[in-house]
Structures are given as C-alpha cells and as structure tokens.
MDTraj code that builds the backbone (N, CA, C; nanometers):
import mdtraj as md
import numpy as np

residues = "UNK UNK UNK UNK UNK UNK UNK UNK UNK UNK UNK UNK UNK UNK UNK UNK UNK UNK UNK UNK UNK UNK UNK UNK UNK UNK UNK UNK UNK UNK UNK UNK UNK UNK UNK UNK UNK UNK UNK UNK UNK UNK UNK UNK UNK UNK UNK UNK UNK UNK UNK UNK UNK UNK UNK UNK UNK UNK UNK UNK UNK UNK UNK UNK UNK UNK UNK UNK UNK UNK UNK UNK UNK UNK UNK UNK UNK UNK UNK UNK UNK UNK UNK UNK UNK UNK UNK UNK UNK UNK".split()
xyz = np.array([
    [10.3761, 9.1596, 10.6932],
    [10.3133, 9.2450, 10.5955],
    [10.2769, 9.1612, 10.4743],
    [10.1566, 9.1808, 10.4257],
    [10.1106, 9.1071, 10.3092],
    [10.1906, 9.1468, 10.1849],
    [10.2228, 9.0491, 10.1031],
    [10.2965, 9.0786, 9.9800],
    [10.2073, 9.1474, 9.8776],
    [10.0769, 9.1493, 9.9001],
    [9.9844, 9.2119, 9.8064],
    [9.9744, 9.3630, 9.8254],
    [10.0258, 9.4158, 9.9328],
    [10.0160, 9.5588, 9.9586],
    [10.1245, 9.6336, 9.8839],
    [10.0877, 9.7473, 9.8276],
    [10.1841, 9.8344, 9.7619],
    [10.2084, 9.9539, 9.8516],
    [10.3331, 9.9836, 9.8715],
    [10.3696, 10.0989, 9.9527],
    [10.4184, 10.2094, 9.8610],
    [10.3766, 10.3319, 9.8933],
    [10.4198, 10.4438, 9.8109],
    [10.4434, 10.5662, 9.8985],
    [10.5188, 10.6592, 9.8446],
    [10.5475, 10.7843, 9.9141],
    [10.4257, 10.8757, 9.9056],
    [10.4317, 10.9876, 9.9751],
    [10.3196, 11.0822, 9.9746],
    [10.2903, 11.1346, 9.8345],
    [10.3925, 11.1407, 9.7492],
    [10.3695, 11.1885, 9.6130],
    [10.3408, 11.0755, 9.5139],
    [10.3163, 10.9547, 9.5651],
    [10.2733, 10.8440, 9.4810],
    [10.3823, 10.7567, 9.4232],
    [10.5087, 10.7853, 9.4519],
    [10.6181, 10.7035, 9.3999],
    [10.6256, 10.5719, 9.4774],
    [10.6515, 10.4610, 9.4091],
    [10.6589, 10.3319, 9.4795],
    [10.7793, 10.3255, 9.5730],
    [10.7602, 10.2571, 9.6855],
    [10.8681, 10.2335, 9.7810],
    [10.9043, 10.0858, 9.7711],
    [11.0327, 10.0576, 9.7598],
    [11.0773, 9.9200, 9.7427],
    [11.1230, 9.8629, 9.8764],
    [11.0466, 9.7677, 9.9262],
    [11.0733, 9.7038, 10.0545],
    [11.1870, 9.6031, 10.0409],
    [11.2905, 9.6191, 10.1238],
    [11.4023, 9.5250, 10.1252],
    [11.3750, 9.4063, 10.2160],
    [11.2914, 9.4264, 10.3171],
    [11.2615, 9.3212, 10.4136],
    [11.2323, 9.3810, 10.5491],
    [11.2402, 9.2979, 10.6509],
    [11.2155, 9.3444, 10.7876],
    [11.3355, 9.3113, 10.8746],
    [11.3445, 9.3805, 10.9873],
    [11.4513, 9.3542, 11.0830],
    [11.3950, 9.3746, 11.2236],
    [11.4280, 9.2824, 11.3131],
    [11.3882, 9.2936, 11.4534],
    [11.4957, 9.3707, 11.5280],
    [11.4581, 9.4826, 11.5857],
    [11.5511, 9.5662, 11.6623],
    [11.4870, 9.6064, 11.7937],
    [11.5675, 9.6599, 11.8821],
    [11.5170, 9.7118, 12.0087],
    [11.5362, 9.8625, 12.0107],
    [11.4277, 9.9333, 12.0287],
    [11.4311, 10.0789, 12.0400],
    [11.4595, 10.1121, 12.1859],
    [11.5701, 10.1810, 12.2115],
    [11.6122, 10.2147, 12.3479],
    [11.5870, 10.3626, 12.3721],
    [11.4919, 10.3915, 12.4593],
    [11.4596, 10.5302, 12.4941],
    [11.4910, 10.5488, 12.6411],
    [11.6042, 10.6120, 12.6681],
    [11.6503, 10.6366, 12.8051],
    [11.6453, 10.5083, 12.8887],
    [11.7068, 10.4030, 12.8385],
    [11.7184, 10.2726, 12.9041],
    [11.5867, 10.1956, 12.9140],
    [11.4839, 10.2399, 12.8468],
    [11.3589, 10.1650, 12.8376],
    [11.3578, 10.1018, 12.6994],
    [11.3589, 9.9710, 12.6928],
    [11.3730, 9.9004, 12.5668],
    [11.2395, 9.8487, 12.5142],
    [11.2142, 9.8769, 12.3862],
    [11.0904, 9.8351, 12.3210],
    [11.1277, 9.7535, 12.1971],
    [11.0922, 9.6232, 12.1930],
    [11.1211, 9.5438, 12.0724],
    [11.0289, 9.5867, 11.9583],
    [11.0869, 9.6028, 11.8395],
    [11.0109, 9.6530, 11.7248],
    [11.0540, 9.5768, 11.5994],
    [10.9580, 9.5488, 11.5130],
    [10.9884, 9.4962, 11.3806],
    [10.9838, 9.6151, 11.2849],
    [11.0984, 9.6472, 11.2266],
    [11.1074, 9.7594, 11.1336],
    [11.1039, 9.7092, 10.9903],
    [11.0400, 9.7867, 10.9029],
    [11.0442, 9.7607, 10.7601],
    [11.1670, 9.8318, 10.7045],
    [11.2392, 9.7662, 10.6140],
    [11.3602, 9.8256, 10.5549],
    [11.3324, 9.8642, 10.4103],
    [11.3694, 9.9876, 10.3775],
    [11.3504, 10.0387, 10.2426],
    [11.4847, 10.0815, 10.1845],
    [11.4908, 10.0907, 10.0536],
    [11.6153, 10.1281, 9.9866],
    [11.6610, 10.2664, 10.0318],
    [11.5785, 10.3657, 10.0178],
    [11.6157, 10.5009, 10.0604],
    [11.4970, 10.5695, 10.1246],
    [11.5249, 10.6357, 10.2333],
    [11.4278, 10.7210, 10.3005],
    [11.5013, 10.8455, 10.3456],
    [11.4269, 10.9520, 10.3661],
    [11.4891, 11.0752, 10.4123],
    [11.5321, 11.0640, 10.5579],
    [11.4666, 10.9777, 10.6342],
    [11.4935, 10.9657, 10.7770],
    [11.5410, 10.8250, 10.8103],
    [11.6168, 10.8116, 10.9178],
    [11.6648, 10.6805, 10.9601],
    [11.5514, 10.5923, 11.0098],
    [11.4555, 10.6504, 11.0818],
    [11.3438, 10.5748, 11.1381],
    [11.2177, 10.6600, 11.1286],
    [11.1088, 10.5967, 11.0909],
    [10.9781, 10.6613, 11.0951],
    [10.8905, 10.5758, 11.1855],
    [10.8398, 10.6344, 11.2927],
    [10.7510, 10.5623, 11.3838],
    [10.6086, 10.5764, 11.3310],
    [10.5496, 10.4646, 11.2935],
    [10.4174, 10.4666, 11.2320],
    [10.3037, 10.4650, 11.3323],
    [10.1835, 10.4804, 11.2800],
    [10.0632, 10.4853, 11.3631],
    [10.0455, 10.3562, 11.4420],
    [10.0729, 10.2406, 11.3800],
    [10.0577, 10.1135, 11.4507],
    [10.1496, 10.1089, 11.5728],
    [10.2767, 10.1471, 11.5563],
    [10.3715, 10.1489, 11.6680],
    [10.3266, 10.2479, 11.7751],
    [10.2877, 10.3677, 11.7351],
    [10.2466, 10.4699, 11.8318],
    [10.1223, 10.4261, 11.9092],
    [10.0320, 10.3570, 11.8427],
    [9.9114, 10.3066, 11.9094],
    [9.9463, 10.1944, 12.0066],
    [10.0271, 10.0977, 11.9623],
    [10.0635, 9.9838, 12.0467],
    [10.1399, 10.0260, 12.1720],
    [10.2189, 10.1307, 12.1618],
    [10.2990, 10.1756, 12.2762],
    [10.2287, 10.2843, 12.3563],
    [10.1026, 10.3109, 12.3238],
    [10.0228, 10.4133, 12.3921],
    [10.0989, 10.5462, 12.3964],
    [10.1531, 10.5819, 12.2812],
    [10.2353, 10.7032, 12.2722],
    [10.1512, 10.8287, 12.2896],
    [10.2120, 10.9274, 12.3519],
    [10.1514, 11.0594, 12.3661],
    [10.2514, 11.1617, 12.3138],
    [10.2118, 11.2344, 12.2107],
    [10.2968, 11.3384, 12.1532],
    [10.2457, 11.4720, 12.2048],
    [10.3264, 11.5387, 12.2862],
    [10.2911, 11.6686, 12.3426],
    [10.3712, 11.7754, 12.2683],
    [10.3068, 11.8380, 12.1701],
    [10.3764, 11.9353, 12.0877],
    [10.4118, 12.0613, 12.1661],
    [10.3237, 12.1041, 12.2547],
    [10.3530, 12.2239, 12.3341],
    [10.4710, 12.1996, 12.4275],
    [10.4729, 12.0846, 12.4927],
    [10.5819, 12.0506, 12.5833],
    [10.7025, 11.9902, 12.5135],
    [10.6883, 11.9611, 12.3820],
    [10.7952, 11.9026, 12.3005],
    [10.8455, 11.7693, 12.3582],
    [10.7502, 11.6811, 12.3971],
    [10.7871, 11.5507, 12.4505],
    [10.7086, 11.4396, 12.3801],
    [10.7672, 11.3216, 12.3815],
    [10.7050, 11.2002, 12.3315],
    [10.7160, 11.0975, 12.4418],
    [10.6024, 11.0470, 12.4900],
    [10.6042, 10.9475, 12.5973],
    [10.5333, 10.8205, 12.5513],
    [10.5687, 10.7091, 12.6156],
    [10.5133, 10.5787, 12.5834],
    [10.4584, 10.5127, 12.7087],
    [10.3639, 10.4220, 12.6898],
    [10.3073, 10.3411, 12.7984],
    [10.2682, 10.4265, 12.9184],
    [10.1811, 10.5244, 12.8938],
    [10.1291, 10.6109, 13.0006],
    [10.2398, 10.6762, 13.0820],
    [10.3351, 10.7369, 13.0138],
    [10.4469, 10.8124, 13.0730],
    [10.5519, 10.7250, 13.1405],
    [10.5524, 10.5951, 13.1123],
    [10.6543, 10.5074, 13.1696],
    [10.7923, 10.5382, 13.1119],
    [10.7961, 10.5758, 12.9849],
    [10.9218, 10.6139, 12.9199],
    [10.8932, 10.7306, 12.8277],
    [10.9930, 10.8144, 12.8072],
    [10.9719, 10.9272, 12.7185],
    [11.1009, 10.9973, 12.6837],
    [11.0875, 11.0928, 12.5949],
    [11.2030, 11.1691, 12.5492],
    [11.1577, 11.3052, 12.4995],
    [11.2513, 11.3968, 12.4930],
    [11.2226, 11.5279, 12.4369],
    [11.2284, 11.5198, 12.2853],
    [11.1440, 11.5975, 12.2203],
    [11.1494, 11.6087, 12.0756],
    [11.2507, 11.7171, 12.0415],
    [11.3233, 11.6953, 11.9361],
    [11.4246, 11.7911, 11.8936],
    [11.3863, 11.8441, 11.7577],
    [11.3899, 11.9749, 11.7411],
    [11.3591, 12.0324, 11.6107],
    [11.4790, 12.1098, 11.5570],
    [11.6005, 12.0576, 11.5790],
    [11.7190, 12.1274, 11.5329],
    [11.7358, 12.1199, 11.3812],
    [11.6514, 12.0459, 11.3154],
    [11.6559, 12.0426, 11.1686],
    [11.5785, 12.1623, 11.1147],
    [11.6101, 12.2057, 10.9982],
    [11.5373, 12.3158, 10.9370],
    [11.4010, 12.2692, 10.8861],
    [11.3819, 12.1383, 10.8739],
    [11.2556, 12.0815, 10.8279],
    [11.1661, 12.0584, 10.9496],
    [11.0682, 12.1431, 10.9700],
    [10.9842, 12.1341, 11.0885],
    [10.8681, 12.0373, 11.0707],
    [10.8684, 11.9597, 10.9613],
    [10.7675, 11.8584, 10.9430],
    [10.8059, 11.7274, 11.0079],
    [10.9177, 11.7276, 11.0788],
    [10.9629, 11.6055, 11.1456],
    [11.0234, 11.6417, 11.2798],
    [11.0397, 11.5417, 11.3621],
    [11.1048, 11.5595, 11.4927],
    [11.2049, 11.4478, 11.5108],
    [11.3142, 11.4775, 11.5744],
    [11.4135, 11.3757, 11.6035],
    [11.3993, 11.3354, 11.7481],
    [11.4077, 11.2020, 11.7752],
    [11.4027, 11.1552, 11.9140],
    [11.5276, 11.0777, 11.9428],
])
top = md.Topology()
chain = top.add_chain()
for i, resn in enumerate(residues, 1):
    res = top.add_residue(resn, chain, resSeq=i)
    for name in ("N", "CA", "C"):
        top.add_atom(name, md.element.get_by_symbol(name[0]), res)
traj = md.Trajectory(xyz[None], top)
C-alpha cells in the first residue's frame, strides 16, 4: 500500500494503519493466503475488501445466505446472528 494514501472511515474519520500481516484464511479446510492491513480499532475482526473478493472470484448469494470462492471450490454460510444486519459473519 502506498504511504501517500489516506484511509478513512465512512464518516470521514482517519484510520491509523499499524502495518500489514500475512495470514491464511481457512474456510472449511480450504486455505487462502492473504495480506491483511492492521488498524488500531475496528468494529469487526476482519473486513474482506473488494480487491480480495475479486481476486478470489467470490460470489455472495444473499438469498441463499452463502459466500463462495473460486467458482464454488470453497464456501461458507453467512451468519446474521448479530443485531447489526449491515454485516455478515463467516
């Protein structure tokens, strides 16, 4: 990530980047290596961004409540057990 880019929240507040970390996302024994950006505080543990969803050929099926990757090679059910329906847990 370029050091010239400024990251901010939806309401315009600056986000302070701590750095990056290489991790493996394990979805039902299907492992995907990912470089995650680390921030001081976020409401969620992980946010999957557009770049990641595009690279993994993700398909979000809201009616079926599923998230699949690489043309259905791996996937998981979406969980909406939170009262905040603007997000899904995988």
